[in-house]
Structure formats: C-alpha cells, structure tokens
DOTORSE-329971 format. One line per 2 residues: their letters; for each residue x, y, z of C-alpha. Coordinates in Angstrom, 2 decimals. Layout:
<sites>
A> X:Y:Z; ...
</sites>
This chain:
<sites>
MQ> 119.14:71.72:75.87; 117.13:74.82:75.42
VL> 118.36:77.79:77.34; 115.92:79.79:79.42
RY> 116.13:83.60:78.85; 114.94:86.89:80.31
PQ> 112.54:88.80:78.17; 115.53:90.93:77.08
GE> 117.40:87.74:75.91; 119.86:87.16:78.72
PL> 120.61:83.58:79.47; 118.89:82.88:82.81
LI> 119.95:79.25:83.31; 123.58:79.76:82.60
ST> 123.87:82.76:84.85; 122.02:81.11:87.67
IK> 124.27:77.96:87.57; 127.32:80.22:87.48
ED> 126.24:82.24:90.55; 125.35:79.03:92.53
YI> 128.73:77.55:91.64; 130.64:80.66:92.75
CC> 128.65:80.83:95.96; 129.27:77.15:96.69
QS> 132.95:77.46:96.06; 133.31:80.63:98.31
SK> 131.34:78.93:101.08; 133.59:75.87:100.95
SI> 136.66:78.10:101.10; 135.38:80.02:104.21
YS> 134.50:76.77:105.92; 138.01:75.39:105.20
VN> 139.68:78.50:106.50; 137.50:78.53:109.65
LF> 138.21:74.89:110.28; 141.85:75.36:109.88
LI> 141.88:78.24:112.37; 139.77:76.31:114.86
II> 142.27:73.35:114.74; 145.32:75.63:115.22
SL> 143.59:77.42:118.01; 142.73:74.14:119.76
MG> 146.36:73.10:119.40; 147.44:76.35:120.99
LC> 145.10:75.74:123.86; 146.60:72.32:124.42
AQ> 149.99:73.95:124.85; 148.63:76.45:127.38
YC> 146.98:73.77:129.46; 150.24:71.69:129.29
LV> 151.94:74.67:130.81; 149.31:74.89:133.60
WH> 149.77:71.18:134.30; 153.56:71.54:134.37
NR> 153.32:74.38:136.95; 150.61:72.71:139.03
HE> 152.88:72.52:142.20; 154.00:76.15:141.72
SF> 152.31:79.30:142.74; 149.09:80.25:140.94
VE> 150.90:83.34:139.49; 153.07:81.02:137.34
SA> 149.98:79.74:135.53; 147.58:82.73:135.71
DA> 148.72:84.20:132.43; 148.12:80.97:130.63
IC> 144.76:80.49:132.25; 143.65:83.97:131.44
TA> 144.64:83.88:127.74; 143.23:80.35:127.38
NQ> 139.82:81.39:128.63; 139.84:84.41:126.34
AW> 140.83:82.13:123.44; 137.84:79.82:124.33
IS> 135.42:82.79:123.90; 136.78:83.47:120.47
IF> 136.74:79.83:119.43; 133.11:79.55:120.49
KM> 132.33:82.60:118.45; 134.33:81.20:115.47
IY> 132.45:77.88:115.46; 129.07:79.77:115.83
LV> 129.86:82.15:113.06; 130.63:79.25:110.65
FV> 127.05:77.94:110.69; 125.19:81.22:110.72
QH> 127.33:83.58:108.67; 124.69:84.24:106.12
KF> 122.16:85.33:108.80; 124.85:87.74:110.18
YD> 125.33:89.05:106.67; 121.70:89.80:106.35
LL> 121.69:91.69:109.65; 124.73:93.66:108.81
HA> 123.53:94.42:105.28; 120.20:95.76:106.61
AT> 122.13:98.09:108.93; 124.59:99.34:106.31
DG> 122.12:100.09:103.46; 119.20:101.19:105.49
SL> 116.81:98.78:103.91; 114.40:98.83:106.87
LY> 113.58:102.46:106.03; 112.84:101.75:102.35
DL> 109.27:101.75:100.96; 107.63:103.11:104.11
GI> 105.66:105.49:101.94; 106.07:108.47:104.22
FD> 107.69:110.56:101.64; 105.15:109.68:99.08
LA> 102.39:111.34:101.08; 101.15:114.81:100.43
IN> 102.91:116.35:103.42; 104.73:119.69:103.72
CK> 107.48:118.60:106.15; 109.40:116.06:104.02
EQ> 112.70:118.01:104.14; 112.48:118.42:107.87
LL> 111.79:114.71:108.37; 114.57:113.72:106.11
KE> 117.03:115.97:107.83; 116.02:114.52:111.31
VK> 116.38:110.95:109.99; 119.82:111.76:108.58
DI> 121.05:113.33:111.80; 119.89:110.36:113.88
LR> 121.58:107.90:111.50; 124.74:109.94:111.38
DS> 124.94:110.08:115.21; 124.48:106.46:115.45
WL> 127.25:105.65:112.91; 129.55:108.09:114.87
DI> 128.78:106.06:117.98; 129.51:102.79:116.14
RR> 132.72:104.23:114.90; 133.90:105.31:118.32
QL> 133.14:101.92:119.84; 134.86:99.99:117.06
NF> 137.90:102.16:117.06; 138.34:101.78:120.86
FI> 137.74:98.03:120.74; 140.17:97.52:117.84
FS> 142.79:99.71:119.64; 142.36:97.81:122.97
CM> 142.66:94.42:121.17; 145.81:95.65:119.31
MA> 147.29:96.80:122.53; 146.71:93.41:124.25
CG> 148.13:91.44:121.28; 150.90:93.94:120.56
FY> 152.27:93.65:124.10; 152.71:89.94:123.60
MF> 154.20:90.38:120.17; 156.72:93.01:120.99
SC> 157.69:91.35:124.10; 158.66:88.34:122.05
LF> 160.71:90.60:119.71; 162.72:92.08:122.50
VN> 163.65:89.03:124.49; 166.20:86.43:123.45
YY> 165.30:83.03:121.97; 166.26:81.18:125.07
YM> 163.66:82.79:127.32; 161.16:82.85:124.51
HI> 161.65:79.15:124.18; 161.34:78.17:127.78
NP> 158.56:80.67:128.56; 156.47:80.96:125.29
QN> 154.03:83.75:124.96; 150.39:83.20:124.47
FT> 148.18:84.79:121.78; 144.42:85.17:121.69
LQ> 142.06:85.35:118.70; 141.26:89.00:119.14
LR> 140.62:89.64:115.46; 137.86:87.08:115.65
AV> 136.41:88.87:118.63; 136.52:92.13:116.70
CF> 134.61:90.68:113.85; 131.89:88.98:115.98
DG> 131.45:91.79:118.53; 131.83:94.43:115.92
IF> 128.81:93.09:114.04; 126.90:93.29:117.41
IV> 127.90:96.91:117.91; 126.68:97.87:114.34
VV> 123.37:96.09:114.35; 122.31:96.94:117.94
VH> 123.26:100.59:117.75; 121.41:100.72:114.35
CS> 118.33:99.08:115.93; 118.41:101.75:118.67
AL> 118.70:104.50:116.04; 115.61:103.04:114.29
FQ> 113.65:103.38:117.52; 114.82:107.04:117.72
IL> 113.68:107.62:114.09; 110.28:106.12:114.88
HQ> 109.85:108.38:117.98; 110.91:111.38:116.01
LL> 108.33:110.56:113.19; 105.56:110.08:115.86
QH> 106.16:113.59:117.12; 105.06:114.98:113.74
AT> 102.05:112.69:113.45; 99.53:115.54:114.21
DE> 101.57:118.50:112.98; 99.83:121.15:110.83
DI> 102.26:120.34:108.06; 100.53:116.94:107.62
PR> 96.96:117.38:106.31; 94.21:115.49:108.29
SE> 93.43:113.41:105.24; 97.00:112.06:105.19
RV> 97.46:111.53:109.03; 95.96:108.05:109.11
KY> 98.36:106.97:106.19; 101.24:108.65:107.97
LL> 100.51:106.72:111.17; 100.13:103.45:109.26
CC> 103.65:104.01:107.95; 104.91:104.40:111.46
VQ> 103.17:101.16:112.34; 104.98:99.40:109.54
LH> 108.23:100.79:110.69; 107.54:99.59:114.24
DR> 106.80:96.11:112.88; 110.13:96.11:110.96
IY> 112.12:97.22:113.97; 110.64:94.54:116.16
NY> 111.41:91.82:113.52; 114.96:93.24:113.29
YA> 115.29:93.07:117.04; 113.98:89.49:117.20
KI> 116.71:88.48:114.70; 119.43:90.09:116.76
NS> 118.18:88.55:119.95; 118.03:85.02:118.48
MY> 121.56:85.29:116.94; 123.23:86.58:120.10
KN> 121.18:84.93:122.79; 123.26:81.80:123.21
PS> 126.92:83.04:122.44; 126.44:85.86:124.98
LA> 126.16:83.22:127.84; 129.61:81.91:127.14
QC> 130.85:85.52:126.90; 129.51:86.55:130.34
LL> 130.63:83.37:132.17; 134.17:83.29:130.74
SM> 134.52:87.06:131.01; 133.85:86.85:134.78
LV> 136.81:84.43:135.09; 139.03:86.40:132.76
LC> 138.42:89.63:134.65; 139.12:87.91:137.90
VV> 142.49:86.50:136.78; 143.49:89.82:135.01
MF> 142.81:91.79:138.15; 144.78:89.39:140.27
MA> 147.72:89.43:137.87; 147.59:93.23:137.70
NV> 147.65:93.26:141.46; 150.77:90.99:141.49
GL> 152.37:93.12:138.89; 151.66:96.34:140.84
EE> 153.57:94.87:143.79; 156.36:92.82:141.98
DI> 156.63:93.73:138.33; 155.37:96.96:136.72
TL> 155.69:95.41:133.20; 153.24:92.64:134.15
FF> 150.88:95.36:135.55; 150.79:97.23:132.21
KM> 150.44:94.00:130.29; 147.29:93.06:132.33
LC> 146.08:96.65:132.03; 146.15:96.28:128.19
FL> 144.38:92.86:128.57; 141.75:94.41:130.94
MA> 140.83:97.02:128.40; 140.24:94.45:125.70
AG> 138.48:91.75:127.89; 136.58:94.40:129.98
FQ> 135.38:96.43:127.04; 134.26:93.16:125.37
IV> 131.57:92.64:127.99; 130.78:96.37:128.13
IY> 129.82:96.29:124.46; 127.07:93.69:125.17
CY> 125.67:95.38:128.30; 126.06:99.01:127.20
NG> 124.38:98.57:123.80; 121.80:96.06:125.23
QK> 120.77:98.93:127.65; 120.09:101.16:124.58
II> 117.53:98.77:123.35; 115.88:98.61:126.74
TQ> 115.79:102.46:127.02; 114.53:103.04:123.56
SG> 111.90:100.34:123.51; 110.67:101.64:126.89
MS> 110.05:105.07:125.42; 107.84:103.71:122.59
PS> 104.43:103.56:124.48; 104.75:107.22:125.62
SW> 105.80:108.24:122.03; 102.69:106.71:120.66
YN> 100.42:108.27:123.34; 102.00:111.71:123.50
CC> 100.76:112.93:120.07; 97.48:114.89:120.05
WY> 95.41:111.87:119.12; 92.36:113.13:121.06
NE> 91.46:115.57:118.27; 91.89:113.14:115.47
SP> 89.43:110.69:113.65; 88.15:107.48:115.29
QF> 90.51:105.40:112.99; 93.53:107.42:114.15
KY> 92.49:106.87:117.81; 92.00:103.13:117.22
II> 95.56:102.79:115.75; 97.12:104.70:118.62
NM> 95.15:102.53:121.18; 96.37:99.30:119.58
MV> 99.99:100.42:119.15; 100.18:101.64:122.82
LR> 99.06:98.14:123.89; 101.41:96.41:121.54
AN> 104.42:98.58:122.41; 103.75:98.38:126.16
RT> 106.48:95.81:126.72; 110.16:96.55:127.13
LY> 112.51:94.67:124.72; 115.59:92.94:126.15
LQ> 118.56:91.28:124.48; 118.64:87.95:126.49
VS> 121.54:86.00:127.65; 120.24:82.38:127.21
GF> 117.13:83.19:129.20; 119.18:83.59:132.48
TT> 119.57:87.34:132.45; 119.59:90.33:130.04
MS> 122.20:92.57:128.57; 121.91:95.71:130.66
HM> 123.80:98.01:133.07; 122.60:95.82:136.02
TL> 124.06:92.74:134.42; 127.37:94.55:133.80
LS> 127.46:95.69:137.42; 126.79:92.10:138.56
IV> 129.63:90.69:136.40; 132.05:93.34:137.79
QT> 130.93:92.66:141.40; 131.27:88.92:140.92
SG> 134.67:89.18:139.32; 135.72:91.42:142.21
SY> 134.57:88.87:144.80; 136.40:86.06:142.96
FL> 139.55:88.26:142.81; 139.42:88.86:146.59
LL> 138.90:85.14:147.17; 141.81:84.26:144.86
RN> 143.99:86.94:146.54; 143.24:85.51:149.98
LS> 143.98:81.85:148.86; 147.24:82.87:147.34
GM> 148.43:84.26:150.76; 148.87:87.78:149.45
D> 148.61:90.59:152.04
</sites>
C-alpha cells in the first residue's frame, strides 16, 4: 500500500494511525479507571446506608455522620460520571485558559499604534492577578478537603481495631471534587479576566496614541475579543449548568447535617465539633466556589455596555459610531451561569442556600428534642 507523505516526506498515514491508536488506548484506560472508582464508591455508599438502616431506631445523631458523608459522596459520584463523558470538552476549556489562546490573533499588536507596550503590560497584570486569585482559591479548597479527609484518616490510625471495626469511618471523594471544581475555578476566573482585558482595551480606543486611521480596526479587534469571550462563557455555562443543580441541592442537606452535628459536638464532644468544622470548610467552600465566581461573571458582563459607551465615540467616524451602537445593544444583557434554569450562580443564591440550610438545621434541632 502506498504511504501518504507530507511535502517534506514524513509518513502521514502511519503517524495518524499511531496517534489515533494511542488516543483510543488512553481513553479506554481512563474509562476503566473511572468505572472502577464509581463501582467502589457505590459499594461504600451501600455500607453507609446499611449503617443508617441499622441505627434507624436510634437517635439521629448516630446516623448523621453517615448521612452527611454519603450525600457528599453522591455529589462527587455525579461529577465523576459526568466527567467521564465530557472530559475532552473540559480539556478544551482548560487548555484555552492555560495557554491564553483566546487572546491570540486579535491583530491589535499588528496595528500601527504607539501604546503597544502599555497595553501588553496591562493585559499581563490582569492575567497575573487572575491566576493569583485562582491559586488562592485552589490552595484553600485543597487544604480544606485534606483537613476533612485527614481527620477521618488520622482518627482511624489512633483508635484500636475493635472500635474501628464496629464503627467504621466514612471517606468521601474529595480529590474528585477538587478536580471538577478546580477546573470551574480556573475557567470562570479566566473568563472574568478576559472581560477585564476587554474593558481595559476599550478605555484606549480613542487615545491619541492610536491614530484615527487605525481606530476602527482597533475597535473591530475588540469586537472579535468580545465574541470569543461570549462563546467561551457559553461553553462554560453549558458544561456546568446541570451538575450545579445536584451540587446546590445536596449541599443544602450536607450543610444542614454538618451544622447539626457541630452543634451536638459543641455540647457533648469537642472532637466531633472540630471534625464537623473541617467538613464544613470543605462542603461550604464547595458551594461558595460556584456562587462567588459566578457573581464575577455577572459583575464583569454588566460593566460591558458602559465600557463600550464611555469611550469618546462622538468625535469619531460614522463607522466607529455604528460599531459602538451595535455593541452597546449586543452587550446590553447580563450573563449568568445558570443552575439548570432554576436559578443562577450568584451571591443571592449563596445567601438563599445558607438561609435554607439554617432553617433545616433549626427544624432538625427541634425534632431531635435538643434545647
């Protein structure tokens, strides 16, 4: 069979078949590992629900720990199953954020303008601040998850086998949560940084450093960046729209049980209180990630119409004015990261979740007969 070659003589057909084979093998390996983890996790959930059933005639306190960790595990299992089928889309989102490909080929730095160094410095400063924010959030999230998992692990190491056998500890899939939610932090904070870069570029649209003959081209580059940002936002919204619903619903139940157990521990067992405090940091920050970063998209997208309008467009050419008019109309809608169409990821949603969890906690506290 004749082998296809590049113009330089490299074997195209052989290299393509080899790459496809390696990709297929790696995908099968990833699917196998995820399937194995899902099965093991479901088996662990069965053990926790058996414990709940065994203690059904006892006080709720006896089963609260198992219920809490089981619901937290369900969140991670849902994310694990979802991630298996869309891992390549997640890779594209993450790759676009890490290599800054959305800022490539805009053409701004190819124009005959005198403020290239200033624009480049401002873009770098915004990106550096965004990555510092990403790093802070990821470090705190990983630390809180390690604290929650570590408390269970070290408690098992310092008790004897007898008590460990009759009262087994529960583990949650916090590493999966870090992976799934960590990607959310990176892509959403990067999307917010892109909006800031766009607003910063628009501030220079009518500067004297940009010749009048280049201003329309400069503005068209900003229009192209706006279109890329919107498409990037749409991909993020479609990827996290449905999983976020399970996160919000189960987080309310988890926070309710954690607050109840922390209240019990504060009155009866201080060790239980600190254990629930570690769990509250991990579970609470997990929902904070979605609402806090979702609010960033709302805030930055809401600033877009004024950013387009506030440049000195009234002294420019008719074509420049037309572009500004069209972009003000197009950008005059706030972008939201949706939660399956029921609500949005925002500060108000976070406040509602905390209030609902607090109400359920008080109800559970009254039903348990605690003063």
